[in-house]
N, C-alpha and C positions, 0 to 999 in steps of 0.2 A: 885401735878399736878392739874392745873385748866383747865377746858374745856371752852374755850372762843370762842365767835363769834361776829362779828360786824353786822351780818345780823339777825334780829329777826326771829326765827323759832318756830313753834309749835313742841316740842319734847316730846314724851312720855317716861316715865321712865320704864325701864324693871322691871318686878315684881320679887319677891323672887324666884319663880320657873324659870327654864331655858327657854330661848326664844323658844326652840324646842316645849315645851308644849304649849306656847302661840300661836305658829304658827299652830299647829294642831288644837287647839281650834278655831282658826279663820276660819277653814274649816267647822265647825259643824253648825247645823241648828240654834243654839242659839247665833250665832255670833252677835256682836253689829252692827246693821244696816246691817244687812246683813243675837334562839340557836346559840351561838358563833361558827363561823367557821373562817378559815384563810382568810385574805383579798385577793380578786381577782382583784381589780382595781388598777390603777396606782396612786401613791401619791407622794407628793414632799418630798424628803429626801436628806440630805447632806452626810450621811454616812450610813453604814449598821446599821439597828436598833438592839439594844441590847434587846433580848427577855428574859433576866434573870429578874425575878420579884424582886423588892426590898424587904428587910426583914421587913421594917417598914409597919405598917397597912396603909390603904388608907387614913384614917383620918389625919395621920401625913404627908402625901405627898402633900396635897393641900396647896397652899400658906397660910401662917399664918400672923397674924397682924405684920406690919412692913416690910413685904416682897413684898408687891405690889409696882409696879413702881410708882413713883411720889407721894408717900405718901397716896395712896388710903387706905381707911378703909376697912378691911376684916372682914366679919362676916360669920361664919359657920352656916348654917341654920339647926335648929332642925328638924329632920326627921318627927316628928309628924305634923309640920306646912305644910309639902309638901304633906301629904296624900291625900287631896282632889284633888289637881292638878294631882297627879299621877294616882288616880282612874279615873279621866276624860280622861287622856292620854290613859290608858289601854282600856277604853270603846270605845274610838274613833278608836283605832287600830284594833278593831274587826269588823269594817264595812267599806264600801267604803267611801272614803273622797274626791277623785278627779276624774273627768271624764276621764282624760288621764291616761291609765294604768300605764305608767312609773312613772308619778307623784304620782299616788295612791300608788304604791309600796313604793316609798320613804317616803310618808307621814305616812305609817303604819309600818315602820321599828322599830325594838327594838332599843331604844336609851339609852344613859347614864341616862336619866331621869327615865327610867323604874326601875332603881336600886336605885333611890334617897332615898327610905324609907327602904331599906334592906342593901345590901352590898356596896352601893355607898356613896359618900359624895357630898354635894352641898354647895357652898360658894358664897356670894355676895361681890363684890368690889365696893365701893361707892366713888364718887368724887363730889365736888361742881362745878357748871358750871363756877363760877368766884368768885373773892373776894367780889363782890357786889351782886351776884345772888346766892341765897341759893338753887336753883333748883338742885336736886340730879340726877346724872346719875349712873345707876347700871349696872354692868357687872356680868354675871353669870359664875361660874366655876363648872362643873360637872365632876366627876371622878369615875371610877369603875375598880376593878381588872379584868384582862383578856382582850383579844382583841375581841371586838364586830365586827365580820367579815363583815357582810353586812353593818353595820353602817359606816365602814371604807372603803367600796368599792366605790371609786370615780366614777366609770363608771355608777353606778346606778343613781347618782345625775346628771351626765352629760346627761343621757338619758331623763331627765325631763327638758323641756324648758318652757312650759306654759300649763296651764289647768284651766278650771273653776271648782269651788267647786261642788261636786255631790249633796250636800245638799242645797247650796245657790248659785243660778246662778248669783247673783249680786257680787260675790267674784271671782276674777281671780288671779291665781298664775303665777308669772314669776320667774324662777330660773336661777342662774348663778353660775358657779364653777370656782375657781381660785386657784393658788398656795398659800400655807400658808407660813409665814415667815420661812426661813430655820433655823433649830436647829440641830446641830450635834447630831446624835444618835436617832433622832426622825423623824417621817414622818407625814404628814398631808395635809389638803386642806381646803379652805374657801368656804362656801356655803352662797350665798345671796338669800333670799326668799322674794319676794315682793308680798304682798297681796293687790290688788287694789279693793276697794269696791265702787260700784256705788249706790248712795243714790236715794230715790224716786224723788228728785228734779233734778236729773241728775248730780249733783256734785260728784266728786270722791275723795277719800282719799287713802293714801298709808300707809300701815304698813310694815316696813322693818325689817326682822330678819337676822342678820349677825352672822354666827357661824363658828368657826375654830375648826375642828375636828382633833385630833392628837393621836398618839399611840407611846409608848416607854416603855421598861421594862415590857412588857406584861400588860400594864395599858392603858385604853382608857380615853381620856380627851375631853371635849367640852367646849370652852370658847365662850360666846355669849353676844349679845347686841341687843336691839330692840328699834326702834324709829318710830314715826308716823308723817306724814305731810299732809297738805291740798292740796298740788300740786303734783300729781304723776310724773311730769316731773322734780321735784327738789329732790335732795338727802336729806332726813331728818336727816341723820347721820352727825353730825358735823365732820369736818376733825380731830379735836383734839380727838374726841371720837373714830374715826377709828384708830388713832395712839395709843390711850390707849388700844384698843382691841388687837392690834398686840403686844404691850409691855407686856400685861398681859399674853398672850399666850406664848410668848418667855420665860418670867420669870418662868411660871408654868412648861413648858417642860424642861427647864434647871434644875429646882429643881428635877424633876422626873428622868432625865437622871443621875444626880449626887448623887441620894439617895443611902444610904447604903443597 
């Protein structure tokens, strides 16, 4: 799979840690220029979700090399490399991040990334932008055993529409929730988080994190992508990148549903 565009865009590459961590970091004061329960919210599902946990360990359930759609290169990230990002995530979750209480609650939820260095697994899926452009686009996959109830509560995300950062008033969040691609035996939803930063000269930049959260077989998954643009009115995520995100989520959830 090649991610192509005929319109030049400034696209940021998602880091090795999941976009959730990057989004939370964007709310903190050092921003650049700037317990599991049963789910209670409604999510998108095509069938009754099978809650029987697979026998295979979580490390074997994540997409492996050769299983990513379109020939994406899969790399499971060493837990030690994620420690600093996870430590920052946990520190941020202990304090107010957003002015709007509903957005602040969402920003401080326990996420799949909280488990990245212990009982979870994190993988990156990489694609080249085109045959002639070596720019890499990275998608993150995070997975943990068990159902993270609040993390999978769609209503909590829907309650957050916009807020300013509590630590940096020059950063504003806008959040949108939509259905995830339908996968038989799984349920999930898509969250788009836009962080708009106003610079001292009055110009504004957009950092967009798109995450599809899903659950199946008593396992919680997040598939994520992040991009940055100079025009808040323009979508920095290439259409082909958006398609790749859906395809990765679908492939990952199908592997999970069909696991032994």
